[in-house]
Chimera marker file (.cmm) of the C-alpha trace (Angstrom):
<marker_set name="trace">
<marker id="1" x="79.512" y="62.862" z="-52.575" r="1" g="1" b="0" radius="0.5"/>
<marker id="2" x="78.596" y="61.152" z="-55.784" r="1" g="1" b="0" radius="0.5"/>
<marker id="3" x="80.926" y="59.731" z="-58.403" r="1" g="1" b="0" radius="0.5"/>
<marker id="4" x="81.139" y="61.687" z="-61.612" r="1" g="1" b="0" radius="0.5"/>
<marker id="5" x="79.532" y="59.978" z="-64.637" r="1" g="1" b="0" radius="0.5"/>
<marker id="6" x="82.882" y="59.578" z="-66.291" r="1" g="1" b="0" radius="0.5"/>
<marker id="7" x="84.277" y="57.543" z="-63.324" r="1" g="1" b="0" radius="0.5"/>
<marker id="8" x="83.547" y="53.888" z="-62.972" r="1" g="1" b="0" radius="0.5"/>
<marker id="9" x="82.274" y="52.716" z="-59.661" r="1" g="1" b="0" radius="0.5"/>
<marker id="10" x="84.640" y="50.500" z="-57.724" r="1" g="1" b="0" radius="0.5"/>
<marker id="11" x="82.357" y="47.513" z="-58.148" r="1" g="1" b="0" radius="0.5"/>
<marker id="12" x="82.249" y="47.867" z="-61.986" r="1" g="1" b="0" radius="0.5"/>
<marker id="13" x="84.287" y="44.810" z="-62.637" r="1" g="1" b="0" radius="0.5"/>
<marker id="14" x="82.101" y="42.700" z="-60.314" r="1" g="1" b="0" radius="0.5"/>
<marker id="15" x="78.722" y="44.292" z="-61.236" r="1" g="1" b="0" radius="0.5"/>
<marker id="16" x="77.184" y="41.019" z="-62.387" r="1" g="1" b="0" radius="0.5"/>
<marker id="17" x="78.224" y="39.215" z="-59.162" r="1" g="1" b="0" radius="0.5"/>
<marker id="18" x="76.752" y="41.986" z="-57.028" r="1" g="1" b="0" radius="0.5"/>
<marker id="19" x="73.509" y="41.983" z="-59.036" r="1" g="1" b="0" radius="0.5"/>
<marker id="20" x="73.296" y="38.267" z="-58.677" r="1" g="1" b="0" radius="0.5"/>
<marker id="21" x="73.740" y="38.514" z="-54.877" r="1" g="1" b="0" radius="0.5"/>
<marker id="22" x="71.129" y="41.148" z="-54.655" r="1" g="1" b="0" radius="0.5"/>
<marker id="23" x="68.714" y="39.005" z="-56.702" r="1" g="1" b="0" radius="0.5"/>
<marker id="24" x="69.292" y="36.139" z="-54.204" r="1" g="1" b="0" radius="0.5"/>
<marker id="25" x="68.541" y="38.460" z="-51.328" r="1" g="1" b="0" radius="0.5"/>
<marker id="26" x="65.313" y="39.669" z="-53.167" r="1" g="1" b="0" radius="0.5"/>
<marker id="27" x="64.354" y="35.921" z="-53.281" r="1" g="1" b="0" radius="0.5"/>
<marker id="28" x="64.956" y="35.601" z="-49.615" r="1" g="1" b="0" radius="0.5"/>
<marker id="29" x="62.719" y="38.616" z="-48.878" r="1" g="1" b="0" radius="0.5"/>
<marker id="30" x="60.047" y="37.033" z="-51.082" r="1" g="1" b="0" radius="0.5"/>
<marker id="31" x="60.386" y="33.865" z="-49.034" r="1" g="1" b="0" radius="0.5"/>
<marker id="32" x="59.859" y="35.897" z="-45.930" r="1" g="1" b="0" radius="0.5"/>
<marker id="33" x="56.636" y="37.301" z="-47.314" r="1" g="1" b="0" radius="0.5"/>
<marker id="34" x="55.484" y="33.695" z="-48.042" r="1" g="1" b="0" radius="0.5"/>
<marker id="35" x="56.450" y="32.577" z="-44.516" r="1" g="1" b="0" radius="0.5"/>
<marker id="36" x="54.127" y="35.382" z="-43.062" r="1" g="1" b="0" radius="0.5"/>
<marker id="37" x="51.401" y="34.470" z="-45.533" r="1" g="1" b="0" radius="0.5"/>
<marker id="38" x="51.722" y="30.825" z="-44.365" r="1" g="1" b="0" radius="0.5"/>
<marker id="39" x="51.682" y="31.755" z="-40.570" r="1" g="1" b="0" radius="0.5"/>
<marker id="40" x="55.198" y="30.298" z="-40.159" r="1" g="1" b="0" radius="0.5"/>
<marker id="41" x="56.445" y="30.083" z="-36.586" r="1" g="1" b="0" radius="0.5"/>
<marker id="42" x="57.825" y="33.516" z="-35.543" r="1" g="1" b="0" radius="0.5"/>
<marker id="43" x="61.256" y="32.190" z="-34.503" r="1" g="1" b="0" radius="0.5"/>
<marker id="44" x="61.767" y="30.783" z="-37.958" r="1" g="1" b="0" radius="0.5"/>
<marker id="45" x="60.825" y="34.050" z="-39.606" r="1" g="1" b="0" radius="0.5"/>
<marker id="46" x="63.242" y="35.801" z="-37.298" r="1" g="1" b="0" radius="0.5"/>
<marker id="47" x="65.957" y="33.432" z="-38.264" r="1" g="1" b="0" radius="0.5"/>
<marker id="48" x="65.396" y="34.188" z="-41.934" r="1" g="1" b="0" radius="0.5"/>
<marker id="49" x="65.302" y="37.872" z="-41.276" r="1" g="1" b="0" radius="0.5"/>
<marker id="50" x="68.680" y="37.565" z="-39.709" r="1" g="1" b="0" radius="0.5"/>
<marker id="51" x="69.991" y="35.734" z="-42.700" r="1" g="1" b="0" radius="0.5"/>
<marker id="52" x="68.760" y="38.494" z="-44.992" r="1" g="1" b="0" radius="0.5"/>
<marker id="53" x="70.341" y="41.136" z="-42.828" r="1" g="1" b="0" radius="0.5"/>
<marker id="54" x="73.680" y="39.378" z="-42.843" r="1" g="1" b="0" radius="0.5"/>
<marker id="55" x="73.476" y="38.919" z="-46.663" r="1" g="1" b="0" radius="0.5"/>
<marker id="56" x="72.898" y="42.647" z="-47.156" r="1" g="1" b="0" radius="0.5"/>
<marker id="57" x="75.724" y="43.548" z="-44.807" r="1" g="1" b="0" radius="0.5"/>
<marker id="58" x="77.992" y="41.241" z="-46.783" r="1" g="1" b="0" radius="0.5"/>
<marker id="59" x="77.113" y="43.091" z="-49.953" r="1" g="1" b="0" radius="0.5"/>
<marker id="60" x="77.690" y="46.504" z="-48.225" r="1" g="1" b="0" radius="0.5"/>
<marker id="61" x="81.098" y="45.387" z="-46.896" r="1" g="1" b="0" radius="0.5"/>
<marker id="62" x="82.063" y="44.180" z="-50.342" r="1" g="1" b="0" radius="0.5"/>
<marker id="63" x="81.019" y="47.486" z="-51.917" r="1" g="1" b="0" radius="0.5"/>
<marker id="64" x="82.954" y="49.424" z="-49.188" r="1" g="1" b="0" radius="0.5"/>
<marker id="65" x="85.956" y="47.278" z="-49.942" r="1" g="1" b="0" radius="0.5"/>
<marker id="66" x="85.716" y="48.080" z="-53.654" r="1" g="1" b="0" radius="0.5"/>
<marker id="67" x="85.360" y="51.760" z="-52.845" r="1" g="1" b="0" radius="0.5"/>
<marker id="68" x="88.411" y="51.731" z="-50.716" r="1" g="1" b="0" radius="0.5"/>
<marker id="69" x="90.512" y="49.802" z="-53.189" r="1" g="1" b="0" radius="0.5"/>
<marker id="70" x="89.424" y="51.833" z="-56.174" r="1" g="1" b="0" radius="0.5"/>
<marker id="71" x="88.170" y="55.335" z="-55.551" r="1" g="1" b="0" radius="0.5"/>
<marker id="72" x="90.155" y="56.057" z="-52.469" r="1" g="1" b="0" radius="0.5"/>
<marker id="73" x="93.339" y="54.355" z="-53.681" r="1" g="1" b="0" radius="0.5"/>
<marker id="74" x="93.081" y="56.313" z="-56.907" r="1" g="1" b="0" radius="0.5"/>
<marker id="75" x="92.602" y="59.620" z="-54.991" r="1" g="1" b="0" radius="0.5"/>
<marker id="76" x="95.689" y="58.870" z="-52.897" r="1" g="1" b="0" radius="0.5"/>
<marker id="77" x="97.892" y="57.844" z="-55.761" r="1" g="1" b="0" radius="0.5"/>
<marker id="78" x="96.813" y="60.985" z="-57.827" r="1" g="1" b="0" radius="0.5"/>
<marker id="79" x="96.888" y="63.266" z="-54.830" r="1" g="1" b="0" radius="0.5"/>
<marker id="80" x="93.314" y="64.128" z="-55.661" r="1" g="1" b="0" radius="0.5"/>
<marker id="81" x="91.959" y="67.311" z="-53.988" r="1" g="1" b="0" radius="0.5"/>
<marker id="82" x="88.807" y="65.216" z="-53.099" r="1" g="1" b="0" radius="0.5"/>
<marker id="83" x="90.779" y="62.750" z="-51.107" r="1" g="1" b="0" radius="0.5"/>
<marker id="84" x="89.424" y="64.042" z="-47.806" r="1" g="1" b="0" radius="0.5"/>
<marker id="85" x="85.891" y="63.895" z="-49.156" r="1" g="1" b="0" radius="0.5"/>
<marker id="86" x="86.336" y="60.357" z="-50.344" r="1" g="1" b="0" radius="0.5"/>
<marker id="87" x="87.752" y="59.285" z="-46.855" r="1" g="1" b="0" radius="0.5"/>
<marker id="88" x="84.878" y="61.150" z="-45.156" r="1" g="1" b="0" radius="0.5"/>
<marker id="89" x="82.378" y="59.164" z="-47.422" r="1" g="1" b="0" radius="0.5"/>
<marker id="90" x="84.073" y="55.902" z="-46.384" r="1" g="1" b="0" radius="0.5"/>
<marker id="91" x="83.951" y="56.709" z="-42.753" r="1" g="1" b="0" radius="0.5"/>
<marker id="92" x="80.305" y="57.704" z="-42.928" r="1" g="1" b="0" radius="0.5"/>
<marker id="93" x="79.528" y="54.436" z="-44.635" r="1" g="1" b="0" radius="0.5"/>
<marker id="94" x="81.395" y="52.522" z="-41.968" r="1" g="1" b="0" radius="0.5"/>
<marker id="95" x="79.532" y="54.396" z="-39.238" r="1" g="1" b="0" radius="0.5"/>
<marker id="96" x="76.208" y="53.474" z="-40.927" r="1" g="1" b="0" radius="0.5"/>
<marker id="97" x="77.264" y="49.849" z="-41.106" r="1" g="1" b="0" radius="0.5"/>
<marker id="98" x="78.396" y="49.665" z="-37.489" r="1" g="1" b="0" radius="0.5"/>
<marker id="99" x="75.133" y="51.211" z="-36.213" r="1" g="1" b="0" radius="0.5"/>
<marker id="100" x="72.930" y="48.837" z="-38.086" r="1" g="1" b="0" radius="0.5"/>
<link id1="1" id2="2" r="1" g="1" b="0" radius="0.2"/>
<link id1="2" id2="3" r="1" g="1" b="0" radius="0.2"/>
<link id1="3" id2="4" r="1" g="1" b="0" radius="0.2"/>
<link id1="4" id2="5" r="1" g="1" b="0" radius="0.2"/>
<link id1="5" id2="6" r="1" g="1" b="0" radius="0.2"/>
<link id1="6" id2="7" r="1" g="1" b="0" radius="0.2"/>
<link id1="7" id2="8" r="1" g="1" b="0" radius="0.2"/>
<link id1="8" id2="9" r="1" g="1" b="0" radius="0.2"/>
<link id1="9" id2="10" r="1" g="1" b="0" radius="0.2"/>
<link id1="10" id2="11" r="1" g="1" b="0" radius="0.2"/>
<link id1="11" id2="12" r="1" g="1" b="0" radius="0.2"/>
<link id1="12" id2="13" r="1" g="1" b="0" radius="0.2"/>
<link id1="13" id2="14" r="1" g="1" b="0" radius="0.2"/>
<link id1="14" id2="15" r="1" g="1" b="0" radius="0.2"/>
<link id1="15" id2="16" r="1" g="1" b="0" radius="0.2"/>
<link id1="16" id2="17" r="1" g="1" b="0" radius="0.2"/>
<link id1="17" id2="18" r="1" g="1" b="0" radius="0.2"/>
<link id1="18" id2="19" r="1" g="1" b="0" radius="0.2"/>
<link id1="19" id2="20" r="1" g="1" b="0" radius="0.2"/>
<link id1="20" id2="21" r="1" g="1" b="0" radius="0.2"/>
<link id1="21" id2="22" r="1" g="1" b="0" radius="0.2"/>
<link id1="22" id2="23" r="1" g="1" b="0" radius="0.2"/>
<link id1="23" id2="24" r="1" g="1" b="0" radius="0.2"/>
<link id1="24" id2="25" r="1" g="1" b="0" radius="0.2"/>
<link id1="25" id2="26" r="1" g="1" b="0" radius="0.2"/>
<link id1="26" id2="27" r="1" g="1" b="0" radius="0.2"/>
<link id1="27" id2="28" r="1" g="1" b="0" radius="0.2"/>
<link id1="28" id2="29" r="1" g="1" b="0" radius="0.2"/>
<link id1="29" id2="30" r="1" g="1" b="0" radius="0.2"/>
<link id1="30" id2="31" r="1" g="1" b="0" radius="0.2"/>
<link id1="31" id2="32" r="1" g="1" b="0" radius="0.2"/>
<link id1="32" id2="33" r="1" g="1" b="0" radius="0.2"/>
<link id1="33" id2="34" r="1" g="1" b="0" radius="0.2"/>
<link id1="34" id2="35" r="1" g="1" b="0" radius="0.2"/>
<link id1="35" id2="36" r="1" g="1" b="0" radius="0.2"/>
<link id1="36" id2="37" r="1" g="1" b="0" radius="0.2"/>
<link id1="37" id2="38" r="1" g="1" b="0" radius="0.2"/>
<link id1="38" id2="39" r="1" g="1" b="0" radius="0.2"/>
<link id1="39" id2="40" r="1" g="1" b="0" radius="0.2"/>
<link id1="40" id2="41" r="1" g="1" b="0" radius="0.2"/>
<link id1="41" id2="42" r="1" g="1" b="0" radius="0.2"/>
<link id1="42" id2="43" r="1" g="1" b="0" radius="0.2"/>
<link id1="43" id2="44" r="1" g="1" b="0" radius="0.2"/>
<link id1="44" id2="45" r="1" g="1" b="0" radius="0.2"/>
<link id1="45" id2="46" r="1" g="1" b="0" radius="0.2"/>
<link id1="46" id2="47" r="1" g="1" b="0" radius="0.2"/>
<link id1="47" id2="48" r="1" g="1" b="0" radius="0.2"/>
<link id1="48" id2="49" r="1" g="1" b="0" radius="0.2"/>
<link id1="49" id2="50" r="1" g="1" b="0" radius="0.2"/>
<link id1="50" id2="51" r="1" g="1" b="0" radius="0.2"/>
<link id1="51" id2="52" r="1" g="1" b="0" radius="0.2"/>
<link id1="52" id2="53" r="1" g="1" b="0" radius="0.2"/>
<link id1="53" id2="54" r="1" g="1" b="0" radius="0.2"/>
<link id1="54" id2="55" r="1" g="1" b="0" radius="0.2"/>
<link id1="55" id2="56" r="1" g="1" b="0" radius="0.2"/>
<link id1="56" id2="57" r="1" g="1" b="0" radius="0.2"/>
<link id1="57" id2="58" r="1" g="1" b="0" radius="0.2"/>
<link id1="58" id2="59" r="1" g="1" b="0" radius="0.2"/>
<link id1="59" id2="60" r="1" g="1" b="0" radius="0.2"/>
<link id1="60" id2="61" r="1" g="1" b="0" radius="0.2"/>
<link id1="61" id2="62" r="1" g="1" b="0" radius="0.2"/>
<link id1="62" id2="63" r="1" g="1" b="0" radius="0.2"/>
<link id1="63" id2="64" r="1" g="1" b="0" radius="0.2"/>
<link id1="64" id2="65" r="1" g="1" b="0" radius="0.2"/>
<link id1="65" id2="66" r="1" g="1" b="0" radius="0.2"/>
<link id1="66" id2="67" r="1" g="1" b="0" radius="0.2"/>
<link id1="67" id2="68" r="1" g="1" b="0" radius="0.2"/>
<link id1="68" id2="69" r="1" g="1" b="0" radius="0.2"/>
<link id1="69" id2="70" r="1" g="1" b="0" radius="0.2"/>
<link id1="70" id2="71" r="1" g="1" b="0" radius="0.2"/>
<link id1="71" id2="72" r="1" g="1" b="0" radius="0.2"/>
<link id1="72" id2="73" r="1" g="1" b="0" radius="0.2"/>
<link id1="73" id2="74" r="1" g="1" b="0" radius="0.2"/>
<link id1="74" id2="75" r="1" g="1" b="0" radius="0.2"/>
<link id1="75" id2="76" r="1" g="1" b="0" radius="0.2"/>
<link id1="76" id2="77" r="1" g="1" b="0" radius="0.2"/>
<link id1="77" id2="78" r="1" g="1" b="0" radius="0.2"/>
<link id1="78" id2="79" r="1" g="1" b="0" radius="0.2"/>
<link id1="79" id2="80" r="1" g="1" b="0" radius="0.2"/>
<link id1="80" id2="81" r="1" g="1" b="0" radius="0.2"/>
<link id1="81" id2="82" r="1" g="1" b="0" radius="0.2"/>
<link id1="82" id2="83" r="1" g="1" b="0" radius="0.2"/>
<link id1="83" id2="84" r="1" g="1" b="0" radius="0.2"/>
<link id1="84" id2="85" r="1" g="1" b="0" radius="0.2"/>
<link id1="85" id2="86" r="1" g="1" b="0" radius="0.2"/>
<link id1="86" id2="87" r="1" g="1" b="0" radius="0.2"/>
<link id1="87" id2="88" r="1" g="1" b="0" radius="0.2"/>
<link id1="88" id2="89" r="1" g="1" b="0" radius="0.2"/>
<link id1="89" id2="90" r="1" g="1" b="0" radius="0.2"/>
<link id1="90" id2="91" r="1" g="1" b="0" radius="0.2"/>
<link id1="91" id2="92" r="1" g="1" b="0" radius="0.2"/>
<link id1="92" id2="93" r="1" g="1" b="0" radius="0.2"/>
<link id1="93" id2="94" r="1" g="1" b="0" radius="0.2"/>
<link id1="94" id2="95" r="1" g="1" b="0" radius="0.2"/>
<link id1="95" id2="96" r="1" g="1" b="0" radius="0.2"/>
<link id1="96" id2="97" r="1" g="1" b="0" radius="0.2"/>
<link id1="97" id2="98" r="1" g="1" b="0" radius="0.2"/>
<link id1="98" id2="99" r="1" g="1" b="0" radius="0.2"/>
<link id1="99" id2="100" r="1" g="1" b="0" radius="0.2"/>
</marker_set>
């Protein structure tokens, strides 16, 4: 389910911080590409891949937290008919994060 255009996403107040974190991760991925270009020892590359994965998971958890504290909380307080759908979305996101 997508958020209607009139609603603000839960991360709206922290959008700049989220974008900065993603740019930092983008830099880490470029660093990984350089490591491969430079024939860096495979274990060092794997360590960096693990760091990038953890950084992405951290962003995902922060976005999920924002979703729960904004979209879901609003749906509960307003007794929104879409509450079950929002909870299902959150659970699906949690399942994806746990599987990764």
